[in-house]
N, C-alpha and C positions, 0 to 999 in steps of 0.2 A: 443175688444170683443163686439158683438152685444147684448148679454144677458148672464145671469148667467148660462144658460144651457151649455155654452161652457166650463165651468170649470168642471173638473172631480169631481163628487160628489158621495159619498157613503152614503146610507141612509137605516135605518130601523125605529124603533121607536125613535131613536136619529138621529141627523144629523151631518155628517162629511164632511168637505170640504178640499180638497187638492189643494194647489197652488204652483207654482214654477216659477222662472225667472220673477219676478215682484216686484213692490214696493207697500207697503200697508200703507195707511195713514187714518186718521180720516176724515169722511165726515158727517157733521151734527152730529147726534147721532148714526151713524153707521160707517162702514169703507168702503174704496174704494180700489179696486185692480187695479193697473196701469201696463200695459205691452205695448209692441210695437204696439199693435193694438188699444189701447184706454184704457178706464176706465170702470170698472164694480162695481156698488154699491152692497154691501153685507149686508143684514139684519142680523147682527151678533146676535141679540136677539133670533133668531130662530136656532142658531147653538149650539151644545154641544162641538164640537172639531174642531179647525182650525189647519190643518197640514201644516207646512211650509217646502217645499222642497228646493232643491238647487237653488241658485240665488235669494233668497228672502231677501229684506230689509224691515224693519218695524219700524215705528216711535214710540216714547214714547207715544204720544197721542192716537195712534191706540191701543197699548197694554192696556192703561188705559180704553179705551172704551170697549174692549173685556172683561176685568175684571169686569167692572160694569154690563155688560150684561150676566155674568155667562158663558162665553165661554172659555173653556180650550184651551191652545196653546201648540202644540208639534213641536219641531224642529227635522226633520227627513231627511233620505236619499230619493232618488228618489222613488216616489210613496210609501213611507212609509216603505221601506225595511230596514231602520235603525232607531233607536230611540236614538237621541243624548241628548236631554234635554226636560224638561217639565215644563211649567209654569202653576200653578194651578189657576183656576178661581174660581167663586162663587160655594160654596158647599151648597146645600139645604138639602140633606139627606144622612145619613151614613147607611141606612138600608141594602144595599147590602153588604157593608163591615162588618157590624155586623153579618149578616148571614154567611159570609165566616169564620169569627173568631169563631162563635158558632160551625159550622160544623168541623172546624179544631181542636177545643179543645175537642169535644165530640167523643170518640172512635167509637161509633156506627155510628154517622153521618159521621165521617171521612171515615170510610170504605164504607159507602153508596156512597159517592162522588167518591171514587176511583173506585168502580165497575161501576158506571155510566159513568165515563170518559173512562174506557176500552170499554164499550158497544158502546159509541159514536165513538170511534176510529176504532173499528173493526167490528161494526154492528153484535155483537155476545152476546147473553144473557149468563150470568154466573150463576152457581148454587148459591143459597143463602148462603150455608155453605162453600164457597170457602175461603181460607185464602190468605194472602199477598204473601207467597212463591209460591203458585200455580198461582196467578195472574201474578207474575213476570215470571214464567216459560212459561205460555201461551203467554204472550207478547213477550218474546224472540223468541219463535217459529214462531209467526206471522211475526215479523219484519225480521227474517232470511229468511222466505219464500218470503217476499216482495223484499228483495235485490236480491234473486236468480231469481225471475221473471223479474225484471228490467234488470238484466244481460242478460237473454235469449232474451228479446225483443230488446235490443240495441246492443247486441254482445260485450259489454264491460266486460272484465274478472273481476270477483269478488273474492277476497281472504280474505274478512273480513274487519271490520271497524278498521282503524288504524289512530290515530291522536296523534301527539306529538307537543305541542305548541312550544317547543324549537327546533324542527327540521321540520319546515313546508315543506321544499323541499324534505324531505325524504319520504313523503307519495306519493302514486300513484295518477294519475289524478282524478279518481272518488272519492277518499277520500278527496282530496283538494276541489273538487267541492261540496261535501256533507257539509264540514265545512263552506264554503262560503254561500251555500244555507240556511243552518240552521241559520246562523247569520242573514240573511235577514228575515227569518220567526220569529226569536225572536223579531226583531224590530216591526213587525206588531202586534204580540201578546202583547208585552209590551205596545204599544200604546192603544190597546183595554182594557187591564187590568186597566191601570191608568185612562183612560177616563171614566170608569164606577165607579171609586172610590174604586176599590178593592186593596188589598195589594199584590204587586209582591213577597213579601217574605214568605207569608203563603202558602207553597206548601203542597200538599197532597200525592204525590208520591215522588217528590224530596224534599230535606230538607237541611237546613244548609247554604243556599245561599240567598243573597238579591233578587235574581231573581228566586227562586225555583218554584213559581207558574207560572211564565212565561214559564219555561221549561215544566211544566205539560201541560199547554195549547198548546204549540207548538207541543208537541207529538201527539195531536189529529189530526193534519193536515199533518204531515210529509209523511205519506204513499201516499197521493194524490198530494202532492206539491213538497217538496224538493227532495225526492228520485227520482221520475221520471225526475225532472229538472237536477239533478246532473248527472245521467246516460246519459241523452240526451246531456248534455254539454260535457261530456267526449267522447261521440261517435263522436262529431264533429272533434276531433283531432286537434283543434287549440291550439296555444301556451298558451294563457292566459285562462285556463279552469275556473278559479275563476270568471273572468269577464263574461264569457258566462253563467255560472250558475246564477249569479246575474241578468242578463238580462232576462233569462227564468223565474226566480222567479218573477221578477217585473211584467212581462207581465201576468203571471198566476194569481198573486194576484189581479191585476187590473181587469182582465176579469171575475174572479169568485167573485169579491167583497168580498174578504176574511175578511176584517176588519168588515164588517157588519155581516157576519156569526159568527165571534168570539164573537162579542158583544151579538148577539141573543142567542148563545149557553151558554154563561156564565150567562146571565140573567135567562135562564131556569134552569141551573145547581143549582143556589142558590135561586130558587123560594121558597116561603113559602110552596107551594103545594108539591114540590118534597121532601123538607127536613122535611115536616110534622110539621112545627112550628106553634105556635099560633101567629097570626098577632098582637094581642093586647099585647103579652108578649115580643115583641122585644125590648121594651125600647127605641123606637125611635119615633119621631114625624112624622106623615104621610107626605110624601114628597109633595103630591099633595096639601095638606092643607097649605103648607108653600110656595107655588110658588109665591104668591103675597107679602110675607113678606119681610121686610128689612133684607138684608143679614147680617147686623151688629148685629141683635138681637140674643140672645142665643137660643139654642134648648131646649129640655126637660132636666130635672134633674133626675138622676137615683134614684130609690127607690126600696129597696129589696122586698117590698110587692106589690106596685102598678105598678112596672115596670118602669114607667116614669110619672113625674109630670111636670107641666108647669114651664118653666124657666123665668128668668127676674123678679122674685117676691121676696119680703122679707117675709120669713116664721117665723120670730121671734114671739114668743107668750109671754104673760105676765109671764108665769111660767119660760120661758127661762131667761127673764130679772131678775126675782127674784132670780134665782139660781146663777147668776153671781154676783149680789149685795151681796148675802150671802157669 
């Protein structure tokens, strides 16, 4: 490689780097990516997430360097269409996770997030007094229309969504393609969720599963990604429709920089402004103020009145000592 620009890179306010078919080792205080064309130095201190695709080997010293520089590592399928494992790097702030948990636990905020996700998905404003049953009904109608339109465009017959894990071959081509495509999308969304420090299990529409929030997020993009890809794959008429669907999804995700979009959308979804939260009452230390701190130091300490007080201090008073001695 002549320079880093030859590596596929996804970027918004965070930096994501995807590599495949290479060897990664430590180089000075950074890492180096080796492939058949040469070596490329990677300034990992500027990265938030390193995505390791097929054919990658990485040394222990490189992993230690990535951890010291606060870069998360994700083992994934080709161009991130699967999420196999995740190595957590340095965590400076839990603010986004705390906002997610606050919104999930508060019925009013929970509903606000649900309505906002529907509007993001279908570009349709909902009445303020709509209830969850009405939201599910509207969603079902919109999704059914999307399937019917894809069927008309591609000429692939559509008889409804049918999926049985125990009888994979019993489904028709388009349903098998949909299942394969959705699996790819879940991988990309899972990567975005965990790279932002959010909880995959705190879902707002889906519930009861360790990836409930991943399913919520993936639903935002199915209409424009996996549904068209699955019907197009089925229209090709080739034997391995699942493989064709995965290829179409991979290309679409890369071309549209889906991972960057998901990260940006989720950051906006849990912004202080949208949720109407008081920044000072979040009970978390300002992430920007902690950027230069030693990652081994504790964060703030929860206080029911102050919200957060400084950690790493001894708060014992003379009265506390006296009460123990008595």
